[in-house]
VMD Tcl script that builds the backbone (N, CA, C; Angstrom):
set m [mol new atoms 504]
animate dup $m
set s [atomselect $m all]
$s set {name element resname resid chain x y z} {
  {N N MET 1 A 0.096 23.098 43.585}
  {CA C MET 1 A 1.218 22.727 43.248}
  {C C MET 1 A 2.257 23.929 42.996}
  {N N THR 2 A 3.232 24.238 43.919}
  {CA C THR 2 A 4.343 25.391 43.642}
  {C C THR 2 A 4.412 25.773 42.602}
  {N N ALA 3 A 5.226 27.562 42.531}
  {CA C ALA 3 A 5.697 27.269 41.081}
  {C C ALA 3 A 6.878 26.906 41.665}
  {N N ALA 4 A 7.715 26.295 41.881}
  {CA C ALA 4 A 8.411 25.792 42.449}
  {C C ALA 4 A 8.867 24.346 41.368}
  {N N ALA 5 A 8.098 23.822 42.283}
  {CA C ALA 5 A 7.466 22.380 41.845}
  {C C ALA 5 A 6.996 22.210 40.138}
  {N N SER 6 A 6.449 23.668 39.173}
  {CA C SER 6 A 6.176 23.647 38.205}
  {C C SER 6 A 7.377 23.374 36.715}
  {N N PHE 7 A 8.157 24.527 38.321}
  {CA C PHE 7 A 9.320 24.914 37.587}
  {C C PHE 7 A 10.336 23.799 37.196}
  {N N TYR 8 A 10.267 23.039 38.406}
  {CA C TYR 8 A 11.625 21.499 37.815}
  {C C TYR 8 A 10.649 20.497 37.202}
  {N N GLN 9 A 9.537 20.600 37.577}
  {CA C GLN 9 A 8.968 19.429 36.005}
  {C C GLN 9 A 8.823 19.589 34.393}
  {N N LEU 10 A 8.734 21.272 35.154}
  {CA C LEU 10 A 9.205 21.746 32.913}
  {C C LEU 10 A 10.696 21.735 32.884}
  {N N LEU 11 A 11.473 21.858 33.979}
  {CA C LEU 11 A 13.013 21.529 33.896}
  {C C LEU 11 A 13.263 20.103 33.296}
  {N N SER 12 A 12.708 19.133 34.089}
  {CA C SER 12 A 12.981 17.949 33.959}
  {C C SER 12 A 12.963 18.040 32.514}
  {N N THR 13 A 11.560 17.735 32.694}
  {CA C THR 13 A 10.931 17.094 30.881}
  {C C THR 13 A 11.796 17.826 30.183}
  {N N VAL 14 A 11.965 19.107 29.543}
  {CA C VAL 14 A 12.637 19.907 28.517}
  {C C VAL 14 A 14.286 19.526 28.392}
  {N N SER 15 A 14.921 19.267 29.557}
  {CA C SER 15 A 16.027 18.628 29.946}
  {C C SER 15 A 16.396 17.405 29.556}
  {N N PHE 16 A 15.074 16.332 29.748}
  {CA C PHE 16 A 15.394 15.086 29.089}
  {C C PHE 16 A 14.959 14.982 27.896}
  {N N THR 17 A 14.385 15.805 26.955}
  {CA C THR 17 A 13.655 15.812 25.670}
  {C C THR 17 A 15.371 16.151 25.231}
  {N N LEU 18 A 15.786 17.074 26.067}
  {CA C LEU 18 A 16.843 18.267 24.831}
  {C C LEU 18 A 17.929 16.564 25.278}
  {N N LEU 19 A 18.346 15.987 25.521}
  {CA C LEU 19 A 18.493 14.884 26.090}
  {C C LEU 19 A 18.848 13.813 25.081}
  {N N GLY 20 A 17.627 13.331 24.499}
  {CA C GLY 20 A 17.518 12.038 23.629}
  {C C GLY 20 A 17.657 12.873 22.333}
  {N N LEU 21 A 17.171 14.148 22.257}
  {CA C LEU 21 A 17.412 14.804 20.924}
  {C C LEU 21 A 18.946 15.326 20.672}
  {N N TRP 22 A 19.513 15.245 21.526}
  {CA C TRP 22 A 20.957 15.445 21.962}
  {C C TRP 22 A 21.569 13.964 20.805}
  {N N PHE 23 A 21.286 13.126 22.078}
  {CA C PHE 23 A 21.394 11.715 21.323}
  {C C PHE 23 A 21.377 11.074 20.104}
  {N N VAL 24 A 20.280 11.359 19.094}
  {CA C VAL 24 A 19.950 11.536 17.735}
  {C C VAL 24 A 20.911 12.390 17.298}
  {N N VAL 25 A 21.291 13.433 17.190}
  {CA C VAL 25 A 22.355 14.185 16.566}
  {C C VAL 25 A 23.644 13.194 16.875}
  {N N LEU 26 A 23.859 12.588 17.941}
  {CA C LEU 26 A 24.993 11.675 17.935}
  {C C LEU 26 A 25.293 10.435 17.407}
  {N N GLY 27 A 23.758 10.071 16.360}
  {CA C GLY 27 A 23.489 9.069 16.461}
  {C C GLY 27 A 23.650 9.348 15.005}
  {N N LEU 28 A 23.210 10.664 14.617}
  {CA C LEU 28 A 23.241 10.609 12.851}
  {C C LEU 28 A 24.352 11.259 12.542}
  {N N SER 29 A 25.398 11.599 13.851}
  {CA C SER 29 A 26.943 12.085 13.688}
  {C C SER 29 A 27.113 13.611 13.216}
  {N N HIS 30 A 25.762 13.906 13.404}
  {CA C HIS 30 A 25.952 15.392 12.523}
  {C C HIS 30 A 27.579 16.136 12.962}
  {N N GLY 31 A 28.148 16.875 12.057}
  {CA C GLY 31 A 29.855 17.134 12.480}
  {C C GLY 31 A 30.900 16.508 12.944}
  {N N SER 32 A 30.418 14.864 12.083}
  {CA C SER 32 A 31.420 13.997 13.501}
  {C C SER 32 A 32.059 14.396 14.481}
  {N N TRP 33 A 30.400 14.561 15.425}
  {CA C TRP 33 A 30.631 14.265 17.007}
  {C C TRP 33 A 31.167 13.149 17.404}
  {N N ARG 34 A 30.723 12.599 16.636}
  {CA C ARG 34 A 31.548 10.606 17.015}
  {C C ARG 34 A 33.023 9.927 16.712}
  {N N SER 35 A 33.942 11.409 16.011}
  {CA C SER 35 A 34.646 11.023 15.159}
  {C C SER 35 A 36.248 10.349 16.472}
  {N N GLY 36 A 36.083 11.301 17.243}
  {CA C GLY 36 A 37.239 10.807 18.384}
  {C C GLY 36 A 37.620 10.987 19.700}
  {N N PRO 37 A 38.501 10.729 20.274}
  {CA C PRO 37 A 38.231 10.970 22.270}
  {C C PRO 37 A 37.927 12.177 22.658}
  {N N GLU 38 A 38.667 13.151 22.068}
  {CA C GLU 38 A 38.306 14.411 22.067}
  {C C GLU 38 A 36.604 14.953 22.188}
  {N N ARG 39 A 36.313 14.119 20.912}
  {CA C ARG 39 A 35.291 14.686 20.108}
  {C C ARG 39 A 33.780 13.976 21.286}
  {N N HIS 40 A 34.477 13.093 21.685}
  {CA C HIS 40 A 33.603 11.769 22.869}
  {C C HIS 40 A 33.284 12.382 23.462}
  {N N ARG 41 A 34.759 13.136 24.656}
  {CA C ARG 41 A 34.204 14.092 25.526}
  {C C ARG 41 A 33.771 15.310 25.362}
  {N N ALA 42 A 33.834 15.625 24.330}
  {CA C ALA 42 A 32.462 17.313 24.261}
  {C C ALA 42 A 31.277 16.806 24.222}
  {N N THR 43 A 31.019 15.609 23.810}
  {CA C THR 43 A 29.576 15.190 23.796}
  {C C THR 43 A 29.042 14.382 24.922}
  {N N LEU 44 A 29.839 14.516 25.853}
  {CA C LEU 44 A 29.761 13.678 27.223}
  {C C LEU 44 A 29.280 14.829 28.190}
  {N N HIS 45 A 30.043 16.724 27.906}
  {CA C HIS 45 A 29.665 17.692 28.142}
  {C C HIS 45 A 28.499 18.483 28.223}
  {N N VAL 46 A 27.892 18.344 26.673}
  {CA C VAL 46 A 27.335 18.679 26.741}
  {C C VAL 46 A 25.807 17.468 27.375}
  {N N ALA 47 A 26.340 16.261 27.450}
  {CA C ALA 47 A 24.932 15.878 27.559}
  {C C ALA 47 A 24.668 16.171 28.934}
  {N N LEU 48 A 25.758 16.364 29.218}
  {CA C LEU 48 A 25.801 16.273 30.896}
  {C C LEU 48 A 25.634 17.733 32.169}
  {N N HIS 49 A 25.178 18.830 30.300}
  {CA C HIS 49 A 24.489 19.994 30.945}
  {C C HIS 49 A 22.099 20.300 30.470}
  {N N PHE 50 A 22.392 18.628 30.203}
  {CA C PHE 50 A 20.772 18.463 29.933}
  {C C PHE 50 A 20.285 17.620 31.455}
  {N N PHE 51 A 21.599 16.213 31.432}
  {CA C PHE 51 A 21.404 15.126 32.327}
  {C C PHE 51 A 20.606 15.812 33.607}
  {N N LEU 52 A 21.966 16.458 34.374}
  {CA C LEU 52 A 22.110 16.532 35.821}
  {C C LEU 52 A 20.681 17.762 35.886}
  {N N PRO 53 A 20.848 18.634 35.093}
  {CA C PRO 53 A 19.211 19.598 35.480}
  {C C PRO 53 A 18.495 18.587 35.531}
  {N N GLY 54 A 18.371 17.701 34.176}
  {CA C GLY 54 A 17.018 17.187 34.058}
  {C C GLY 54 A 16.965 15.930 35.705}
  {N N THR 55 A 17.743 15.444 35.976}
  {CA C THR 55 A 18.483 14.812 37.489}
  {C C THR 55 A 17.926 16.040 38.391}
  {N N MET 56 A 18.615 16.313 38.869}
  {CA C MET 56 A 17.835 17.777 40.304}
  {C C MET 56 A 17.366 17.860 39.895}
  {N N GLY 57 A 16.639 18.631 38.642}
  {CA C GLY 57 A 15.076 18.788 39.088}
  {C C GLY 57 A 14.257 17.159 39.950}
  {N N LEU 58 A 14.197 16.654 39.204}
  {CA C LEU 58 A 12.920 15.601 39.473}
  {C C LEU 58 A 13.464 15.307 41.420}
  {N N GLY 59 A 14.628 15.066 40.980}
  {CA C GLY 59 A 15.627 15.087 43.060}
  {C C GLY 59 A 14.299 16.385 43.720}
  {N N ALA 60 A 14.321 18.138 43.157}
  {CA C ALA 60 A 13.602 18.832 43.845}
  {C C ALA 60 A 11.674 18.128 43.875}
  {N N VAL 61 A 11.670 17.975 42.425}
  {CA C VAL 61 A 10.147 17.336 42.933}
  {C C VAL 61 A 9.529 16.462 43.794}
  {N N LEU 62 A 10.099 15.256 43.726}
  {CA C LEU 62 A 10.519 14.376 44.183}
  {C C LEU 62 A 10.543 14.502 45.823}
  {N N ALA 63 A 11.409 15.599 46.363}
  {CA C ALA 63 A 11.906 15.773 47.684}
  {C C ALA 63 A 10.602 16.504 48.383}
  {N N GLY 64 A 9.310 16.814 47.887}
  {CA C GLY 64 A 8.193 17.603 48.754}
  {C C GLY 64 A 8.050 18.332 50.127}
  {N N GLU 65 A 8.019 18.164 50.980}
  {CA C GLU 65 A 8.879 18.624 51.984}
  {C C GLU 65 A 9.980 18.527 52.741}
  {N N ALA 66 A 10.086 17.573 52.015}
  {CA C ALA 66 A 11.681 17.458 52.845}
  {C C ALA 66 A 13.462 17.666 52.179}
  {N N PRO 67 A 13.190 19.144 52.769}
  {CA C PRO 67 A 14.776 20.158 51.614}
  {C C PRO 67 A 15.617 18.814 51.822}
  {N N VAL 68 A 16.233 18.249 52.797}
  {CA C VAL 68 A 16.977 17.333 52.943}
  {C C VAL 68 A 17.219 16.764 51.201}
  {N N ILE 69 A 16.183 16.377 50.626}
  {CA C ILE 69 A 16.520 15.265 49.820}
  {C C ILE 69 A 17.033 16.250 48.699}
  {N N TRP 70 A 16.143 17.294 48.646}
  {CA C TRP 70 A 16.595 18.205 47.197}
  {C C TRP 70 A 18.138 18.855 47.480}
  {N N ARG 71 A 18.407 18.783 48.642}
  {CA C ARG 71 A 19.678 19.565 49.029}
  {C C ARG 71 A 20.756 18.739 48.484}
  {N N VAL 72 A 20.340 17.376 49.054}
  {CA C VAL 72 A 21.706 16.520 48.555}
  {C C VAL 72 A 21.655 16.074 47.093}
  {N N THR 73 A 20.754 16.446 46.194}
  {CA C THR 73 A 20.232 15.553 44.812}
  {C C THR 73 A 21.230 16.689 44.614}
  {N N PHE 74 A 21.148 17.769 44.473}
  {CA C PHE 74 A 22.048 19.042 43.992}
  {C C PHE 74 A 23.667 19.665 44.610}
  {N N LEU 75 A 23.574 18.751 45.971}
  {CA C LEU 75 A 25.281 18.804 45.853}
  {C C LEU 75 A 26.024 18.118 45.382}
  {N N LEU 76 A 25.070 16.183 44.745}
  {CA C LEU 76 A 25.369 15.373 44.752}
  {C C LEU 76 A 26.078 15.694 43.208}
  {N N GLY 77 A 24.623 16.798 41.737}
  {CA C GLY 77 A 24.244 16.822 40.616}
  {C C GLY 77 A 25.597 18.079 40.513}
  {N N ALA 78 A 25.455 18.945 41.954}
  {CA C ALA 78 A 26.765 20.021 41.482}
  {C C ALA 78 A 28.197 19.391 41.836}
  {N N ALA 79 A 28.269 18.305 42.438}
  {CA C ALA 79 A 30.396 17.812 42.691}
  {C C ALA 79 A 30.107 16.754 41.376}
  {N N ILE 80 A 29.478 15.934 40.498}
  {CA C ILE 80 A 29.954 15.558 39.096}
  {C C ILE 80 A 30.468 16.405 38.044}
  {N N GLY 81 A 29.118 16.968 38.555}
  {CA C GLY 81 A 28.841 18.406 37.077}
  {C C GLY 81 A 30.870 19.475 37.067}
  {N N VAL 82 A 31.423 19.538 38.841}
  {CA C VAL 82 A 32.444 20.489 38.933}
  {C C VAL 82 A 33.230 19.394 38.526}
  {N N VAL 83 A 33.422 18.182 39.002}
  {CA C VAL 83 A 34.513 17.529 38.333}
  {C C VAL 83 A 34.649 16.914 36.638}
  {N N GLU 84 A 33.470 16.915 35.912}
  {CA C GLU 84 A 33.497 16.974 34.421}
  {C C GLU 84 A 33.829 17.866 33.895}
  {N N ALA 85 A 33.338 19.429 34.336}
  {CA C ALA 85 A 33.507 20.863 33.570}
  {C C ALA 85 A 34.874 20.636 34.006}
  {N N VAL 86 A 35.861 20.828 35.046}
  {CA C VAL 86 A 37.401 20.922 34.797}
  {C C VAL 86 A 38.194 20.141 34.409}
  {N N GLY 87 A 37.592 18.452 33.798}
  {CA C GLY 87 A 38.488 18.160 33.527}
  {C C GLY 87 A 38.049 18.091 31.603}
  {N N PHE 88 A 36.640 18.957 30.972}
  {CA C PHE 88 A 36.634 19.481 29.534}
  {C C PHE 88 A 37.620 20.375 29.700}
  {N N LEU 89 A 37.886 21.262 30.725}
  {CA C LEU 89 A 38.895 22.616 30.115}
  {C C LEU 89 A 40.514 22.302 29.899}
  {N N ARG 90 A 40.460 20.643 30.452}
  {CA C ARG 90 A 42.123 20.255 30.116}
  {C C ARG 90 A 42.195 20.394 28.490}
  {N N PRO 91 A 43.479 21.248 28.389}
  {CA C PRO 91 A 43.910 21.486 26.705}
  {C C PRO 91 A 44.042 20.062 25.788}
  {N N THR 92 A 42.980 20.799 24.505}
  {CA C THR 92 A 42.832 19.178 23.834}
  {C C THR 92 A 43.834 20.285 22.269}
  {N N ASN 93 A 43.569 19.167 21.547}
  {CA C ASN 93 A 44.103 18.873 19.962}
  {C C ASN 93 A 42.858 19.791 19.116}
  {N N ARG 94 A 41.829 19.409 19.282}
  {CA C ARG 94 A 41.000 19.993 18.742}
  {C C ARG 94 A 40.476 21.310 19.029}
  {N N PRO 95 A 40.421 22.265 18.067}
  {CA C PRO 95 A 40.915 23.637 18.518}
  {C C PRO 95 A 38.849 24.492 18.323}
  {N N ARG 96 A 39.131 25.070 19.861}
  {CA C ARG 96 A 37.968 25.537 20.493}
  {C C ARG 96 A 38.024 27.020 19.793}
  {N N GLY 97 A 36.233 27.332 19.889}
  {CA C GLY 97 A 36.164 29.141 19.146}
  {C C GLY 97 A 36.509 29.767 20.688}
  {N N ARG 98 A 35.707 31.111 20.592}
  {CA C ARG 98 A 36.090 31.945 21.575}
  {C C ARG 98 A 35.052 31.686 22.363}
  {N N LEU 99 A 33.948 31.773 21.583}
  {CA C LEU 99 A 33.017 31.024 22.484}
  {C C LEU 99 A 32.371 29.948 23.217}
  {N N GLU 100 A 32.777 29.065 22.790}
  {CA C GLU 100 A 32.953 27.661 23.351}
  {C C GLU 100 A 34.630 27.577 24.194}
  {N N ARG 101 A 35.028 28.386 24.588}
  {CA C ARG 101 A 36.468 28.578 25.673}
  {C C ARG 101 A 35.887 28.944 26.525}
  {N N GLY 102 A 34.808 29.921 26.294}
  {CA C GLY 102 A 33.933 30.533 27.205}
  {C C GLY 102 A 33.112 30.496 28.233}
  {N N LEU 103 A 32.631 29.556 27.434}
  {CA C LEU 103 A 31.322 28.327 27.917}
  {C C LEU 103 A 31.894 27.561 28.889}
  {N N ALA 104 A 33.294 26.644 28.857}
  {CA C ALA 104 A 33.959 25.574 28.770}
  {C C ALA 104 A 34.122 25.961 30.307}
  {N N SER 105 A 34.706 27.415 30.631}
  {CA C SER 105 A 35.034 28.078 31.566}
  {C C SER 105 A 34.079 28.391 32.089}
  {N N CYS 106 A 32.794 28.981 32.270}
  {CA C CYS 106 A 31.868 29.507 33.138}
  {C C CYS 106 A 30.874 27.619 33.721}
  {N N SER 107 A 31.299 26.660 32.620}
  {CA C SER 107 A 30.459 25.826 33.411}
  {C C SER 107 A 31.173 25.049 34.870}
  {N N PRO 108 A 32.348 25.052 35.577}
  {CA C PRO 108 A 32.287 25.161 36.854}
  {C C PRO 108 A 32.081 25.718 37.576}
  {N N VAL 109 A 32.051 27.058 37.149}
  {CA C VAL 109 A 31.782 27.856 38.165}
  {C C VAL 109 A 30.018 28.081 38.686}
  {N N LEU 110 A 29.502 27.778 37.351}
  {CA C LEU 110 A 27.882 27.171 37.346}
  {C C LEU 110 A 27.332 26.146 38.221}
  {N N TYR 111 A 28.587 25.062 37.890}
  {CA C TYR 111 A 28.343 24.158 38.909}
  {C C TYR 111 A 28.500 24.602 40.209}
  {N N LEU 112 A 29.717 25.329 40.579}
  {CA C LEU 112 A 30.163 25.695 42.359}
  {C C LEU 112 A 28.546 26.491 42.699}
  {N N LEU 113 A 28.029 27.064 42.102}
  {CA C LEU 113 A 27.080 27.935 42.500}
  {C C LEU 113 A 26.066 27.021 42.550}
  {N N VAL 114 A 25.798 25.837 41.479}
  {CA C VAL 114 A 24.096 24.945 42.270}
  {C C VAL 114 A 24.774 24.687 43.469}
  {N N GLY 115 A 26.261 23.930 43.605}
  {CA C GLY 115 A 25.950 23.560 44.439}
  {C C GLY 115 A 25.938 24.648 45.964}
  {N N ALA 116 A 26.651 25.161 46.407}
  {CA C ALA 116 A 26.450 27.038 46.948}
  {C C ALA 116 A 25.028 26.982 47.607}
  {N N ALA 117 A 24.135 26.954 46.029}
  {CA C ALA 117 A 22.535 27.105 46.236}
  {C C ALA 117 A 22.037 25.919 47.094}
  {N N ALA 118 A 22.550 25.062 47.550}
  {CA C ALA 118 A 21.852 24.218 47.757}
  {C C ALA 118 A 22.971 23.974 49.662}
  {N N LEU 119 A 23.561 25.512 49.465}
  {CA C LEU 119 A 23.379 25.500 51.526}
  {C C LEU 119 A 22.682 26.366 51.689}
  {N N VAL 120 A 22.375 26.940 51.067}
  {CA C VAL 120 A 21.573 28.654 52.069}
  {C C VAL 120 A 20.227 27.614 52.403}
  {N N PRO 121 A 20.715 28.375 53.701}
  {CA C PRO 121 A 19.997 27.290 54.919}
  {C C PRO 121 A 17.818 28.280 55.019}
  {N N ARG 122 A 18.429 29.703 54.491}
  {CA C ARG 122 A 16.702 30.304 54.415}
  {C C ARG 122 A 16.463 31.239 53.267}
  {N N PRO 123 A 15.450 31.653 53.422}
  {CA C PRO 123 A 15.145 32.989 51.848}
  {C C PRO 123 A 17.013 33.650 52.233}
  {N N LEU 124 A 16.963 34.385 50.342}
  {CA C LEU 124 A 18.129 34.867 50.909}
  {C C LEU 124 A 17.627 36.293 49.436}
  {N N ALA 125 A 17.274 37.461 50.244}
  {CA C ALA 125 A 16.852 38.991 49.011}
  {C C ALA 125 A 15.667 39.019 48.803}
  {N N GLY 126 A 14.571 38.205 49.646}
  {CA C GLY 126 A 13.579 37.789 49.027}
  {C C GLY 126 A 13.069 36.186 48.091}
  {N N LEU 127 A 14.160 35.148 47.795}
  {CA C LEU 127 A 13.811 34.326 47.440}
  {C C LEU 127 A 14.454 33.070 48.378}
  {N N ALA 128 A 13.256 31.987 47.655}
  {CA C ALA 128 A 13.686 30.630 48.866}
  {C C ALA 128 A 14.868 29.982 48.200}
  {N N PRO 129 A 15.405 29.375 49.114}
  {CA C PRO 129 A 16.484 28.397 48.522}
  {C C PRO 129 A 16.311 27.274 47.211}
  {N N LEU 130 A 15.059 27.262 47.642}
  {CA C LEU 130 A 14.580 26.261 45.929}
  {C C LEU 130 A 14.585 26.922 44.310}
  {N N GLN 131 A 14.446 28.519 45.356}
  {CA C GLN 131 A 14.171 29.886 43.792}
  {C C GLN 131 A 15.754 29.908 43.227}
  {N N ILE 132 A 16.886 30.300 44.169}
  {CA C ILE 132 A 17.760 30.575 43.679}
  {C C ILE 132 A 18.225 29.387 43.559}
  {N N GLU 133 A 18.021 27.980 43.803}
  {CA C GLU 133 A 18.651 26.924 43.109}
  {C C GLU 133 A 18.491 26.597 41.437}
  {N N GLY 134 A 17.010 27.420 41.543}
  {CA C GLY 134 A 16.525 26.792 40.284}
  {C C GLY 134 A 17.110 28.476 39.464}
  {N N MET 135 A 17.372 29.323 39.362}
  {CA C MET 135 A 18.126 30.319 38.685}
  {C C MET 135 A 19.507 29.745 38.610}
  {N N ALA 136 A 20.215 29.286 39.629}
  {CA C ALA 136 A 21.567 28.490 39.625}
  {C C ALA 136 A 21.557 27.119 37.853}
  {N N THR 137 A 20.793 26.479 38.480}
  {CA C THR 137 A 20.420 25.393 37.344}
  {C C THR 137 A 19.897 25.167 36.230}
  {N N ALA 138 A 18.987 26.482 35.815}
  {CA C ALA 138 A 18.501 27.160 34.833}
  {C C ALA 138 A 19.896 27.576 34.028}
  {N N LEU 139 A 21.014 28.332 34.360}
  {CA C LEU 139 A 22.455 28.591 33.803}
  {C C LEU 139 A 23.038 27.835 33.086}
  {N N VAL 140 A 22.948 26.306 34.609}
  {CA C VAL 140 A 23.679 24.871 33.794}
  {C C VAL 140 A 22.878 25.252 32.425}
  {N N PHE 141 A 21.506 24.986 32.246}
  {CA C PHE 141 A 20.669 24.625 31.572}
  {C C PHE 141 A 20.863 25.455 30.439}
  {N N LEU 142 A 20.829 26.702 30.354}
  {CA C LEU 142 A 20.956 27.650 29.135}
  {C C LEU 142 A 22.556 27.163 28.945}
  {N N VAL 143 A 23.327 27.233 29.807}
  {CA C VAL 143 A 25.019 26.922 28.744}
  {C C VAL 143 A 24.386 25.730 27.525}
  {N N GLY 144 A 24.187 24.711 28.001}
  {CA C GLY 144 A 23.565 23.559 27.419}
  {C C GLY 144 A 23.051 23.852 26.209}
  {N N MET 145 A 22.040 24.477 26.302}
  {CA C MET 145 A 21.322 25.181 25.002}
  {C C MET 145 A 22.673 25.519 24.432}
  {N N VAL 146 A 23.324 26.754 24.139}
  {CA C VAL 146 A 24.454 27.064 23.823}
  {C C VAL 146 A 25.634 26.429 22.882}
  {N N HIS 147 A 25.613 25.233 23.664}
  {CA C HIS 147 A 26.628 24.146 23.089}
  {C C HIS 147 A 25.720 23.085 21.969}
  {N N ILE 148 A 23.990 23.651 22.126}
  {CA C ILE 148 A 23.597 22.390 21.192}
  {C C ILE 148 A 23.779 23.293 20.066}
  {N N TRP 149 A 23.469 25.023 19.999}
  {CA C TRP 149 A 23.466 25.482 19.122}
  {C C TRP 149 A 24.644 25.346 18.807}
  {N N LEU 150 A 26.039 25.372 19.079}
  {CA C LEU 150 A 27.244 25.970 18.320}
  {C C LEU 150 A 27.084 24.038 17.614}
  {N N ALA 151 A 26.851 23.085 18.627}
  {CA C ALA 151 A 27.683 21.467 17.675}
  {C C ALA 151 A 26.096 21.864 16.220}
  {N N TYR 152 A 24.958 22.251 16.532}
  {CA C TYR 152 A 24.877 22.722 14.964}
  {C C TYR 152 A 25.268 23.245 13.863}
  {N N ALA 153 A 24.947 24.617 14.976}
  {CA C ALA 153 A 26.036 25.318 14.049}
  {C C ALA 153 A 27.449 25.453 13.503}
  {N N GLU 154 A 28.183 23.695 13.927}
  {CA C GLU 154 A 29.873 23.585 13.564}
  {C C GLU 154 A 29.458 23.087 11.890}
  {N N ARG 155 A 30.667 23.637 11.537}
  {CA C ARG 155 A 30.665 22.731 9.549}
  {C C ARG 155 A 30.992 21.766 9.763}
  {N N GLN 156 A 30.064 20.846 8.641}
  {CA C GLN 156 A 30.523 19.714 8.548}
  {C C GLN 156 A 31.978 19.391 7.905}
  {N N THR 157 A 33.043 18.827 8.088}
  {CA C THR 157 A 34.855 18.593 7.642}
  {C C THR 157 A 34.195 17.485 6.694}
  {N N GLY 158 A 35.039 17.854 5.526}
  {CA C GLY 158 A 35.155 16.414 4.455}
  {C C GLY 158 A 33.454 16.311 3.280}
  {N N ALA 159 A 34.173 15.704 2.523}
  {CA C ALA 159 A 33.223 16.179 1.158}
  {C C ALA 159 A 31.742 15.694 1.936}
  {N N VAL 160 A 30.438 16.547 1.347}
  {CA C VAL 160 A 29.545 15.848 1.724}
  {C C VAL 160 A 28.843 15.323 0.272}
  {N N PRO 161 A 27.952 13.738 0.378}
  {CA C PRO 161 A 28.243 12.533 -0.199}
  {C C PRO 161 A 26.824 14.034 -1.011}
  {N N ASP 162 A 27.073 13.003 -2.412}
  {CA C ASP 162 A 25.967 13.727 -3.371}
  {C C ASP 162 A 24.681 12.903 -3.095}
  {N N PRO 163 A 23.454 13.366 -2.685}
  {CA C PRO 163 A 22.850 13.011 -2.132}
  {C C PRO 163 A 21.987 11.905 -3.504}
  {N N ARG 164 A 22.618 12.079 -4.633}
  {CA C ARG 164 A 21.364 12.021 -6.329}
  {C C ARG 164 A 22.714 10.179 -6.403}
  {N N ARG 165 A 23.538 10.231 -5.969}
  {CA C ARG 165 A 24.528 9.079 -6.034}
  {C C ARG 165 A 24.286 8.001 -4.588}
  {N N ALA 166 A 23.035 7.335 -4.910}
  {CA C ALA 166 A 22.990 6.539 -3.468}
  {C C ALA 166 A 23.537 5.670 -3.695}
  {N N VAL 167 A 24.170 4.633 -2.424}
  {CA C VAL 167 A 24.795 3.752 -2.442}
  {C C VAL 167 A 24.323 2.246 -2.509}
  {N N VAL 168 A 24.430 1.537 -2.642}
  {CA C VAL 168 A 22.837 0.703 -3.362}
  {C C VAL 168 A 23.848 -1.010 -2.272}
}
mol reanalyze $m
mol bondsrecalc $m
mol representation Tube
mol addrep $m
C-alpha cells in the first residue's frame, strides 16, 4: 500500500467520524445551531468540510491505478465546495467574528486549489499529483476542524436551565 493510499484511507475515516460527531452536536443543539436558516446554512458549511474530503479520499483509494477516477472525484468535490463556500460568503444577520469571516473567505480559495491540484498532469517540485491533492484536501479538512472548534467555543445564548430542576 502506498503512502498516498494510507493517507486517503485515514483522511476518509477521520472525516466521516468527525462528520458523525458534528451531527451529534447538531442533535444536541449545542450553541443553538439549529435555530434559524442562517445557522442551518452554517451547519451545512461545516459539514461539507468533512463530507467532501472524506468522499474525495474514498475516490482516491478506490481509483487504484486509474488516475482519471480520483481526478474526476476531486474536480466534482471542488466544484461543489466552491459553489457552497461562495454562497456562504453572502452577508447574514448573524454577526460573525473575524476568525469566522477569515475562514469563510479561505474556503472558496481552498476548494479552487483542490480543483487545480486535480489538473496537475505530472509530478511538480518532486511531489506526485496525488500528494499535492492531499495537501490541498488536508487544508480544507483543517479549516473544518477550526469551524468545529469555534462551534464548541461558542457561548450559548439564553438562560441555561438548572439541572436540579428536572421537567417531569
